[in-house]
KESE-287659 format. One record per residue (C-alpha): residue number from 1; residue in one letter; x, y, z. Coordinates in nm, 2 decimals, m for minus. Each point is the difference from the previous one (the first is absolute). Layout:
N
{node NUM, 'a', {X, Y, Z}};
...
END
This chain:
426
{node 1, 'm', {m1.08, m1.78, 1.64}};
{node 2, 'k', {0.03, 0.20, 0.33}};
{node 3, 'k', {0.37, 0.11, m0.02}};
{node 4, 'l', {0.29, 0.04, m0.24}};
{node 5, 'n', {0.25, m0.29, m0.03}};
{node 6, 'y', {0.31, 0.21, 0.07}};
{node 7, 'g', {0.24, m0.30, m0.04}};
{node 8, 'k', {m0.11, m0.07, m0.36}};
{node 9, 'i', {0.01, 0.37, m0.09}};
{node 10, 'f', {0.35, 0.05, 0.14}};
{node 11, 'l', {0.12, m0.30, m0.20}};
{node 12, 'l', {m0.16, 0.14, m0.31}};
{node 13, 'g', {0.17, 0.33, 0.08}};
{node 14, 'f', {0.34, m0.16, m0.08}};
{node 15, 'g', {m0.10, 0.02, m0.37}};
{node 16, 'f', {m0.04, 0.38, 0.03}};
{node 17, 'f', {0.31, 0.01, 0.21}};
{node 18, 'g', {0.20, m0.15, m0.29}};
{node 19, 'v', {m0.16, 0.25, m0.25}};
{node 20, 's', {0.08, 0.29, 0.24}};
{node 21, 'v', {0.37, m0.10, 0.05}};
{node 22, 'i', {0.06, m0.02, m0.37}};
{node 23, 'w', {m0.17, 0.33, m0.10}};
{node 24, 's', {0.13, 0.20, 0.30}};
{node 25, 't', {0.36, m0.10, m0.08}};
{node 26, 'y', {m0.06, 0.06, m0.37}};
{node 27, 'n', {m0.15, 0.35, 0.05}};
{node 28, 'a', {0.26, 0.10, 0.25}};
{node 29, 'f', {0.32, m0.10, m0.17}};
{node 30, 'v', {m0.07, m0.03, m0.38}};
{node 31, 'p', {m0.03, 0.38, m0.04}};
{node 32, 'l', {0.33, 0.04, 0.17}};
{node 33, 'f', {0.16, m0.25, m0.24}};
{node 34, 'l', {m0.15, 0.18, m0.29}};
{node 35, 'a', {0.11, 0.34, 0.11}};
{node 36, 'n', {0.34, m0.07, 0.15}};
{node 37, 'k', {0.11, m0.32, m0.18}};
{node 38, 'f', {m0.14, 0.06, m0.35}};
{node 39, 'd', {m0.03, 0.38, 0.01}};
{node 40, 'i', {m0.36, 0.00, m0.12}};
{node 41, 's', {m0.19, 0.34, 0.01}};
{node 42, 'p', {m0.31, 0.04, 0.24}};
{node 43, 'g', {m0.25, 0.00, m0.29}};
{node 44, 'w', {0.13, m0.33, m0.12}};
{node 45, 'i', {0.02, m0.14, 0.35}};
{node 46, 'g', {m0.37, 0.08, 0.04}};
{node 47, 'f', {m0.07, m0.19, m0.32}};
{node 48, 'f', {0.21, m0.29, 0.10}};
{node 49, 'm', {m0.17, m0.03, 0.34}};
{node 50, 't', {m0.33, m0.03, m0.19}};
{node 51, 'l', {0.10, m0.30, m0.21}};
{node 52, 'd', {m0.11, m0.24, 0.26}};
{node 53, 'n', {m0.34, 0.17, 0.01}};
{node 54, 'i', {m0.04, 0.00, m0.37}};
{node 55, 'a', {0.05, m0.38, m0.01}};
{node 56, 'a', {m0.23, m0.03, 0.30}};
{node 57, 'l', {m0.27, 0.20, m0.17}};
{node 58, 'f', {m0.03, m0.26, m0.27}};
{node 59, 'i', {0.06, m0.31, 0.22}};
{node 60, 'q', {m0.13, 0.05, 0.35}};
{node 61, 'p', {m0.37, 0.08, m0.07}};
{node 62, 'a', {m0.02, m0.28, m0.26}};
{node 63, 'v', {0.17, m0.25, 0.24}};
{node 64, 'g', {m0.26, 0.10, 0.27}};
{node 65, 'a', {m0.29, m0.08, m0.23}};
{node 66, 'w', {0.18, m0.32, m0.12}};
{node 67, 's', {0.05, m0.12, 0.36}};
{node 68, 'd', {m0.38, 0.04, 0.05}};
{node 69, 'r', {m0.06, m0.25, m0.28}};
{node 70, 'l', {0.29, m0.24, 0.07}};
{node 71, 'r', {m0.07, m0.34, 0.16}};
{node 72, 't', {0.29, m0.21, 0.13}};
{node 73, 'p', {0.05, m0.26, 0.28}};
{node 74, 'i', {0.18, 0.26, 0.21}};
{node 75, 'g', {m0.24, 0.29, m0.07}};
{node 76, 'r', {m0.04, 0.29, m0.24}};
{node 77, 'r', {0.26, 0.24, 0.15}};
{node 78, 'l', {0.30, m0.22, 0.13}};
{node 79, 'p', {0.12, m0.11, m0.35}};
{node 80, 'f', {0.09, 0.36, m0.09}};
{node 81, 'i', {0.20, 0.04, 0.32}};
{node 82, 'l', {0.20, m0.32, m0.05}};
{node 83, 'i', {0.10, 0.11, m0.36}};
{node 84, 'g', {0.06, 0.37, 0.05}};
{node 85, 'a', {0.19, 0.01, 0.34}};
{node 86, 'p', {0.30, m0.22, m0.09}};
{node 87, 'i', {0.06, 0.18, m0.33}};
{node 88, 'a', {m0.03, 0.34, 0.17}};
{node 89, 'a', {0.26, m0.11, 0.27}};
{node 90, 'v', {0.26, m0.10, m0.25}};
{node 91, 'a', {m0.03, 0.31, m0.22}};
{node 92, 'f', {0.00, 0.23, 0.31}};
{node 93, 'g', {0.32, m0.15, 0.13}};
{node 94, 'i', {0.19, 0.08, m0.33}};
{node 95, 'i', {m0.11, 0.36, m0.02}};
{node 96, 'p', {0.27, 0.16, 0.22}};
{node 97, 'i', {0.29, m0.19, m0.17}};
{node 98, 'a', {m0.10, 0.09, m0.35}};
{node 99, 'a', {0.28, 0.23, m0.11}};
{node 100, 'a', {m0.14, 0.08, m0.35}};
{node 101, 'l', {m0.33, 0.19, m0.04}};
{node 102, 'p', {m0.14, m0.25, m0.25}};
{node 103, 'l', {0.04, m0.29, 0.25}};
{node 104, 'f', {m0.14, 0.22, 0.27}};
{node 105, 'v', {m0.31, 0.07, m0.21}};
{node 106, 'a', {m0.03, m0.37, m0.08}};
{node 107, 'c', {0.00, m0.10, 0.36}};
{node 108, 't', {m0.24, 0.27, 0.11}};
{node 109, 's', {m0.24, m0.09, m0.29}};
{node 110, 't', {0.00, m0.37, 0.11}};
{node 111, 'l', {m0.07, 0.11, 0.35}};
{node 112, 'i', {m0.28, 0.22, m0.11}};
{node 113, 'l', {m0.17, m0.26, m0.21}};
{node 114, 's', {0.03, m0.28, 0.27}};
{node 115, 'm', {m0.13, 0.23, 0.28}};
{node 116, 'a', {m0.30, 0.10, m0.21}};
{node 117, 'i', {m0.10, m0.37, m0.03}};
{node 118, 'w', {m0.05, m0.06, 0.37}};
{node 119, 'r', {m0.07, 0.33, 0.17}};
{node 120, 't', {m0.38, 0.02, m0.07}};
{node 121, 'p', {m0.07, m0.37, 0.09}};
{node 122, 'v', {0.18, 0.03, 0.33}};
{node 123, 'v', {m0.19, 0.31, 0.09}};
{node 124, 'a', {m0.33, m0.15, m0.12}};
{node 125, 'l', {0.05, m0.29, 0.25}};
{node 126, 'm', {m0.09, 0.23, 0.29}};
{node 127, 'p', {m0.36, 0.08, m0.10}};
{node 128, 'd', {m0.03, m0.37, m0.12}};
{node 129, 'i', {0.05, m0.12, 0.36}};
{node 130, 't', {m0.15, 0.29, 0.19}};
{node 131, 'p', {m0.37, 0.11, 0.03}};
{node 132, 's', {m0.09, 0.36, m0.07}};
{node 133, 'k', {m0.03, 0.12, 0.36}};
{node 134, 'f', {0.36, m0.10, 0.08}};
{node 135, 'r', {0.17, 0.11, m0.32}};
{node 136, 's', {0.13, 0.33, 0.12}};
{node 137, 'q', {0.15, m0.17, 0.31}};
{node 138, 'a', {0.15, m0.28, m0.22}};
{node 139, 'n', {0.14, 0.25, m0.24}};
{node 140, 'g', {0.16, 0.17, 0.30}};
{node 141, 'v', {0.17, m0.32, 0.08}};
{node 142, 'i', {0.11, m0.06, m0.36}};
{node 143, 'n', {0.14, 0.36, m0.02}};
{node 144, 'f', {0.16, m0.04, 0.34}};
{node 145, 'm', {0.20, m0.28, m0.15}};
{node 146, 'g', {0.07, 0.20, m0.31}};
{node 147, 'g', {0.12, 0.29, 0.22}};
{node 148, 'v', {0.24, m0.24, 0.19}};
{node 149, 'g', {0.14, m0.10, m0.34}};
{node 150, 'a', {0.05, 0.37, m0.08}};
{node 151, 'i', {0.17, 0.07, 0.33}};
{node 152, 'i', {0.24, m0.30, m0.06}};
{node 153, 'a', {0.07, 0.13, m0.35}};
{node 154, 'f', {0.07, 0.36, 0.11}};
{node 155, 'l', {0.16, m0.05, 0.34}};
{node 156, 'v', {0.19, m0.32, m0.05}};
{node 157, 'g', {0.05, 0.07, m0.36}};
{node 158, 's', {0.16, 0.34, 0.06}};
{node 159, 'k', {0.26, m0.16, 0.24}};
{node 160, 'l', {0.07, m0.28, m0.25}};
{node 161, 'y', {0.03, 0.26, m0.28}};
{node 162, 'e', {0.28, 0.17, 0.18}};
{node 163, 't', {0.19, m0.33, 0.01}};
{node 164, 'n', {m0.09, m0.12, m0.35}};
{node 165, 'p', {m0.27, 0.15, m0.23}};
{node 166, 'a', {m0.09, m0.36, m0.11}};
{node 167, 'f', {m0.09, m0.12, 0.35}};
{node 168, 'p', {m0.34, 0.16, 0.03}};
{node 169, 'f', {m0.11, m0.16, m0.32}};
{node 170, 'w', {0.13, m0.35, 0.09}};
{node 171, 'l', {m0.18, 0.03, 0.34}};
{node 172, 'g', {m0.32, 0.08, m0.19}};
{node 173, 's', {0.04, m0.30, m0.23}};
{node 174, 'v', {0.03, m0.24, 0.29}};
{node 175, 'l', {m0.30, 0.16, 0.19}};
{node 176, 'v', {m0.23, m0.01, m0.30}};
{node 177, 'i', {0.07, m0.38, m0.05}};
{node 178, 'v', {m0.06, m0.07, 0.37}};
{node 179, 's', {m0.32, 0.21, 0.00}};
{node 180, 'a', {m0.15, m0.18, m0.31}};
{node 181, 'l', {0.08, m0.34, 0.15}};
{node 182, 'l', {m0.18, 0.10, 0.33}};
{node 183, 'v', {m0.31, 0.11, m0.19}};
{node 184, 'f', {0.00, m0.32, m0.20}};
{node 185, 'i', {0.05, m0.23, 0.30}};
{node 186, 'f', {m0.24, 0.16, 0.25}};
{node 187, 'v', {m0.27, 0.18, m0.19}};
{node 188, 'r', {m0.28, m0.20, m0.16}};
{node 189, 'e', {m0.24, 0.16, m0.24}};
{node 190, 'p', {m0.37, m0.04, 0.11}};
{node 191, 'k', {m0.23, m0.26, m0.15}};
{node 192, 'v', {m0.26, 0.24, m0.14}};
{node 193, 'v', {m0.27, m0.04, m0.26}};
{node 194, 'y', {0.13, 0.22, m0.28}};
{node 195, 'e', {m0.30, m0.01, m0.23}};
{node 196, 'k', {m0.35, m0.13, 0.07}};
{node 197, 'n', {m0.07, m0.01, m0.37}};
{node 198, 'p', {0.28, m0.18, m0.20}};
{node 199, 'n', {m0.10, 0.20, m0.31}};
{node 200, 'a', {0.02, 0.33, 0.18}};
{node 201, 'e', {0.22, 0.27, m0.15}};
{node 202, 'k', {0.36, m0.01, 0.14}};
{node 203, 'p', {0.15, 0.30, 0.17}};
{node 204, 's', {0.15, 0.25, m0.25}};
{node 205, 'l', {0.21, 0.30, 0.08}};
{node 206, 'w', {m0.11, 0.22, m0.28}};
{node 207, 'k', {m0.37, m0.09, 0.02}};
{node 208, 's', {0.02, 0.08, 0.37}};
{node 209, 'l', {0.16, 0.33, m0.07}};
{node 210, 'k', {m0.27, 0.08, m0.26}};
{node 211, 'q', {m0.27, m0.09, 0.25}};
{node 212, 'i', {0.16, 0.24, 0.26}};
{node 213, 'l', {0.00, 0.28, m0.25}};
{node 214, 'q', {m0.37, m0.05, m0.08}};
{node 215, 'e', {m0.12, m0.02, 0.36}};
{node 216, 'k', {m0.23, 0.28, 0.12}};
{node 217, 'd', {0.17, m0.01, 0.34}};
{node 218, 'r', {0.34, 0.14, m0.07}};
{node 219, 's', {0.16, m0.14, 0.32}};
{node 220, 'a', {0.22, m0.26, m0.17}};
{node 221, 'i', {0.15, 0.23, m0.27}};
{node 222, 'r', {0.05, 0.27, 0.25}};
{node 223, 'i', {0.20, m0.22, 0.24}};
{node 224, 'f', {0.21, m0.13, m0.29}};
{node 225, 'm', {0.07, 0.36, m0.11}};
{node 226, 'a', {0.09, 0.09, 0.36}};
{node 227, 'i', {0.24, m0.30, 0.00}};
{node 228, 'l', {0.15, 0.14, m0.32}};
{node 229, 'f', {0.06, 0.34, 0.14}};
{node 230, 'w', {0.13, m0.09, 0.34}};
{node 231, 'f', {0.25, m0.25, m0.14}};
{node 232, 'i', {0.13, 0.26, m0.25}};
{node 233, 'a', {0.07, 0.22, 0.31}};
{node 234, 'y', {0.15, m0.28, 0.21}};
{node 235, 'n', {0.23, m0.10, m0.28}};
{node 236, 'a', {0.17, 0.34, 0.04}};
{node 237, 'i', {0.13, m0.13, 0.33}};
{node 238, 'e', {0.05, m0.36, m0.09}};
{node 239, 'a', {0.19, 0.05, m0.33}};
{node 240, 'f', {0.20, 0.31, 0.08}};
{node 241, 'f', {0.04, 0.03, 0.37}};
{node 242, 't', {0.35, m0.14, 0.02}};
{node 243, 'l', {0.11, 0.25, m0.27}};
{node 244, 'y', {m0.19, 0.28, 0.18}};
{node 245, 'a', {0.19, m0.08, 0.32}};
{node 246, 'n', {0.34, m0.04, m0.18}};
{node 247, 'k', {m0.03, 0.30, m0.24}};
{node 248, 'h', {m0.23, 0.24, 0.18}};
{node 249, 'l', {0.07, m0.07, 0.37}};
{node 250, 'g', {0.37, m0.08, m0.06}};
{node 251, 'm', {m0.02, m0.34, 0.18}};
{node 252, 'a', {0.21, m0.31, m0.07}};
{node 253, 'e', {m0.17, m0.26, m0.22}};
{node 254, 'a', {m0.04, m0.25, 0.29}};
{node 255, 'd', {m0.14, 0.27, 0.23}};
{node 256, 'g', {m0.29, 0.08, m0.25}};
{node 257, 'v', {m0.09, m0.37, 0.00}};
{node 258, 'r', {0.00, 0.00, 0.39}};
{node 259, 'l', {m0.25, 0.29, m0.01}};
{node 260, 'l', {m0.24, m0.22, m0.20}};
{node 261, 's', {0.04, m0.26, 0.27}};
{node 262, 'q', {m0.15, 0.25, 0.24}};
{node 263, 'l', {m0.31, 0.04, m0.22}};
{node 264, 's', {m0.03, m0.38, m0.03}};
{node 265, 'l', {0.03, m0.04, 0.38}};
{node 266, 'i', {m0.30, 0.22, 0.07}};
{node 267, 'f', {m0.19, m0.16, m0.29}};
{node 268, 'v', {0.06, m0.34, 0.17}};
{node 269, 'i', {m0.11, 0.13, 0.34}};
{node 270, 'f', {m0.32, 0.16, m0.15}};
{node 271, 'a', {m0.08, m0.29, m0.24}};
{node 272, 'l', {m0.21, m0.20, 0.25}};
{node 273, 'p', {m0.16, 0.31, 0.17}};
{node 274, 's', {m0.10, 0.14, m0.34}};
{node 275, 'g', {m0.20, m0.31, m0.08}};
{node 276, 'y', {m0.19, 0.03, 0.33}};
{node 277, 'i', {m0.05, 0.37, m0.05}};
{node 278, 'g', {m0.14, m0.07, m0.35}};
{node 279, 'g', {m0.23, m0.26, 0.15}};
{node 280, 'k', {m0.11, 0.23, 0.28}};
{node 281, 'i', {m0.06, 0.35, m0.16}};
{node 282, 'g', {m0.02, m0.12, m0.36}};
{node 283, 'r', {0.25, m0.05, m0.28}};
{node 284, 'k', {m0.09, 0.32, m0.19}};
{node 285, 'i', {0.05, 0.23, 0.30}};
{node 286, 't', {0.33, m0.18, 0.09}};
{node 287, 'i', {0.14, 0.04, m0.35}};
{node 288, 's', {m0.11, 0.36, m0.02}};
{node 289, 'i', {0.19, 0.08, 0.33}};
{node 290, 'g', {0.31, m0.17, m0.14}};
{node 291, 'l', {m0.02, 0.21, m0.32}};
{node 292, 'a', {m0.02, 0.32, 0.19}};
{node 293, 'l', {0.29, m0.09, 0.22}};
{node 294, 'm', {0.21, m0.09, m0.31}};
{node 295, 'i', {m0.07, 0.34, m0.16}};
{node 296, 'i', {0.13, 0.18, 0.32}};
{node 297, 'c', {0.31, m0.22, 0.02}};
{node 298, 'm', {0.11, 0.04, m0.36}};
{node 299, 'l', {m0.05, 0.37, 0.01}};
{node 300, 'l', {0.22, 0.02, 0.31}};
{node 301, 'm', {0.28, m0.19, m0.18}};
{node 302, 'f', {m0.03, 0.26, m0.28}};
{node 303, 'i', {m0.03, 0.32, 0.21}};
{node 304, 'l', {0.25, m0.06, 0.28}};
{node 305, 'p', {0.37, 0.09, m0.07}};
{node 306, 'v', {0.26, m0.27, m0.01}};
{node 307, 't', {0.16, 0.12, 0.33}};
{node 308, 'i', {m0.32, m0.07, 0.19}};
{node 309, 'l', {m0.08, m0.32, m0.18}};
{node 310, 't', {0.34, m0.15, 0.08}};
{node 311, 't', {0.00, 0.12, 0.37}};
{node 312, 'p', {0.03, m0.30, 0.23}};
{node 313, 'l', {m0.29, m0.05, 0.25}};
{node 314, 'f', {0.06, m0.33, 0.18}};
{node 315, 's', {0.14, m0.35, m0.04}};
{node 316, 'l', {m0.19, m0.33, m0.02}};
{node 317, 'p', {0.14, m0.36, 0.04}};
{node 318, 'l', {0.09, m0.17, m0.33}};
{node 319, 'i', {m0.09, 0.29, m0.23}};
{node 320, 'g', {0.22, 0.26, 0.18}};
{node 321, 'l', {m0.02, 0.38, m0.03}};
{node 322, 'v', {m0.33, 0.15, m0.10}};
{node 323, 'p', {0.02, 0.34, m0.16}};
{node 324, 'v', {m0.30, 0.23, m0.06}};
{node 325, 'v', {m0.05, m0.15, m0.35}};
{node 326, 'g', {0.00, m0.35, 0.17}};
{node 327, 'l', {m0.28, 0.11, 0.24}};
{node 328, 'i', {m0.20, 0.13, m0.30}};
{node 329, 'l', {0.05, m0.34, m0.17}};
{node 330, 'm', {m0.13, m0.17, 0.30}};
{node 331, 'f', {m0.33, 0.19, m0.03}};
{node 332, 'v', {0.01, m0.09, m0.37}};
{node 333, 'g', {0.02, m0.37, 0.10}};
{node 334, 'a', {m0.30, 0.04, 0.23}};
{node 335, 'a', {m0.20, 0.18, m0.27}};
{node 336, 'w', {0.09, m0.26, m0.27}};
{node 337, 'a', {m0.11, m0.28, 0.23}};
{node 338, 'l', {m0.34, 0.17, 0.05}};
{node 339, 'i', {m0.04, 0.02, m0.38}};
{node 340, 'n', {0.17, m0.32, m0.12}};
{node 341, 'i', {m0.15, m0.25, 0.25}};
{node 342, 'n', {m0.36, 0.10, m0.07}};
{node 343, 's', {0.01, 0.05, m0.38}};
{node 344, 'l', {0.02, m0.36, m0.13}};
{node 345, 'p', {m0.28, m0.12, 0.24}};
{node 346, 'm', {m0.22, 0.28, m0.13}};
{node 347, 'v', {0.07, m0.11, m0.36}};
{node 348, 'v', {m0.07, m0.38, 0.05}};
{node 349, 'd', {m0.31, 0.08, 0.20}};
{node 350, 'm', {m0.15, 0.16, m0.31}};
{node 351, 't', {m0.02, m0.34, m0.16}};
{node 352, 'd', {m0.07, m0.37, 0.08}};
{node 353, 's', {0.23, m0.29, 0.08}};
{node 354, 'i', {0.01, m0.12, m0.36}};
{node 355, 'r', {0.17, 0.32, m0.12}};
{node 356, 'i', {0.23, 0.08, 0.29}};
{node 357, 'g', {0.31, m0.07, m0.22}};
{node 358, 't', {m0.14, 0.21, m0.28}};
{node 359, 'y', {m0.07, 0.30, 0.23}};
{node 360, 't', {0.34, m0.04, 0.16}};
{node 361, 'g', {0.14, 0.01, m0.36}};
{node 362, 'l', {m0.20, 0.33, m0.05}};
{node 363, 'y', {0.15, 0.13, 0.32}};
{node 364, 'y', {0.35, m0.07, m0.14}};
{node 365, 'l', {m0.10, 0.13, m0.35}};
{node 366, 'f', {m0.06, 0.35, 0.15}};
{node 367, 's', {0.28, m0.01, 0.25}};
{node 368, 't', {0.23, m0.11, m0.28}};
{node 369, 'l', {m0.11, 0.28, m0.23}};
{node 370, 'a', {0.09, 0.23, 0.28}};
{node 371, 'a', {0.34, m0.17, 0.05}};
{node 372, 'i', {0.07, 0.06, m0.37}};
{node 373, 'a', {m0.12, 0.36, 0.00}};
{node 374, 'g', {0.14, 0.10, 0.34}};
{node 375, 'p', {0.38, m0.05, m0.05}};
{node 376, 'n', {m0.02, 0.15, m0.35}};
{node 377, 'i', {m0.19, 0.30, 0.12}};
{node 378, 'n', {0.23, 0.06, 0.29}};
{node 379, 'g', {0.31, m0.09, m0.19}};
{node 380, 'w', {m0.06, 0.26, m0.27}};
{node 381, 'i', {m0.10, 0.26, 0.25}};
{node 382, 'v', {0.33, m0.05, 0.18}};
{node 383, 'e', {0.17, 0.03, m0.34}};
{node 384, 'l', {m0.19, 0.32, m0.10}};
{node 385, 't', {0.07, 0.16, 0.34}};
{node 386, 'g', {0.38, m0.04, m0.04}};
{node 387, 'r', {0.02, m0.33, 0.19}};
{node 388, 'n', {m0.18, 0.14, 0.30}};
{node 389, 'y', {m0.11, m0.32, 0.18}};
{node 390, 'a', {m0.21, 0.20, 0.25}};
{node 391, 's', {m0.25, 0.07, m0.28}};
{node 392, 'i', {m0.15, m0.35, 0.03}};
{node 393, 'm', {m0.14, 0.11, 0.33}};
{node 394, 'i', {m0.22, 0.27, m0.15}};
{node 395, 'i', {m0.15, m0.22, m0.27}};
{node 396, 'g', {m0.09, m0.28, 0.25}};
{node 397, 'p', {m0.25, 0.21, 0.20}};
{node 398, 'i', {m0.19, 0.10, m0.32}};
{node 399, 'f', {m0.07, m0.36, m0.09}};
{node 400, 'm', {m0.08, m0.09, 0.37}};
{node 401, 'a', {m0.26, 0.28, m0.01}};
{node 402, 'l', {m0.15, m0.15, m0.32}};
{node 403, 'a', {m0.02, m0.34, 0.17}};
{node 404, 'l', {m0.18, 0.16, 0.30}};
{node 405, 'f', {m0.25, 0.16, m0.23}};
{node 406, 'm', {m0.07, m0.33, m0.17}};
{node 407, 'm', {m0.05, m0.18, 0.34}};
{node 408, 'l', {m0.27, 0.25, 0.10}};
{node 409, 'g', {m0.23, m0.16, m0.26}};
{node 410, 'v', {0.06, m0.36, 0.10}};
{node 411, 'r', {m0.32, m0.16, 0.15}};
{node 412, 'r', {0.09, m0.38, m0.01}};
{node 413, 'g', {0.27, m0.22, 0.12}};
{node 414, 'e', {m0.05, m0.01, 0.38}};
{node 415, 'a', {0.01, m0.34, 0.18}};
{node 416, 'h', {m0.31, m0.21, m0.01}};
{node 417, 'd', {m0.13, m0.33, 0.13}};
{node 418, 'p', {0.04, m0.31, m0.21}};
{node 419, 'g', {m0.27, m0.01, m0.26}};
{node 420, 'q', {m0.05, m0.01, m0.37}};
{node 421, 'g', {0.26, m0.21, m0.16}};
{node 422, 'e', {0.24, 0.02, 0.29}};
{node 423, 'v', {0.13, m0.31, 0.17}};
{node 424, 'e', {0.15, m0.01, 0.34}};
{node 425, 't', {0.33, m0.19, m0.02}};
{node 426, 'l', {0.17, 0.01, 0.34}};
END
């Protein structure tokens, strides 16, 4: 293969587009419902926002390994998408109209379980159909589509929220169904030889993790620990930023969501370049630059006074007025693109094509552990500091620095030519 099939990758990107629309809307508006509709304290909001990740911890890694072993006429990944996406869409649409907390919890729980069924398989499809040397670029395309989904969730969702708080959720339900159908209709899983020996041991999540822990080269466990640390830090922004904007900066609820659209806009713009940068100067260096930039940005959001952070700077089409904090978030978006676009390709390039789903599951195992720990850590810190939401911006840089330290010892995971166990599929 001489070049990347961008058409197929963009169509596959609709799967991640659907995932991104759902979770961006969920993370932006559910904390507001919990705080302002049900009067839940910050500590318990942090716990509630980890429930999806607790479920994912037990489901997503196992589903990734299961999808490696599954054999059906339509492939090993698509069945999970066709089951999980419709259930998620229905549950998601009911969340904003649930007037009682038990019904609200029931709907969010159903959403959580159904999303966990299909997220790992849809992500594993990218390395399935993409050779190693193009995986950073392909992941840039996939995350570009995810970023577009986030922008729609934040920008369009914030406008719809002002009209009716249910509208952003109903939009998300429709988009996730359309996205899943596009993937099913246009993306075909490759015809690859999964096992040369029919009696060979099948991929196993826990056996793979045990092997990683026993390796003399600590590259795999170091990158997984880096993933754990940087997602703990990023969750400070993802789970609490709308409350940070509302309670600390004094902004309206919808304005806080619009600020997140500014982060997502730059993430989308940098998604494709980040893949090429990773391919050009190396994934490890690219990720390390992103981590350093994230540390600086989060510290600025902690150190600068509210009067400066809310000072208007300029206006942009669609997203409107950009204050100082919005400009900082734009740099966060660029930094997160450098990190996020190149991390999954590093992980899957530490294994062979037979275990791509398993290693994708391990990626989600560590990122999910972080997503459980992050909101809880940050939620209780906010609680202990007298509901000072700015405090989340001092904890984040500590974990980003730990991630950077771990990355310094990673020696594998760069792009390589097709070889042992890898099958070109485009």
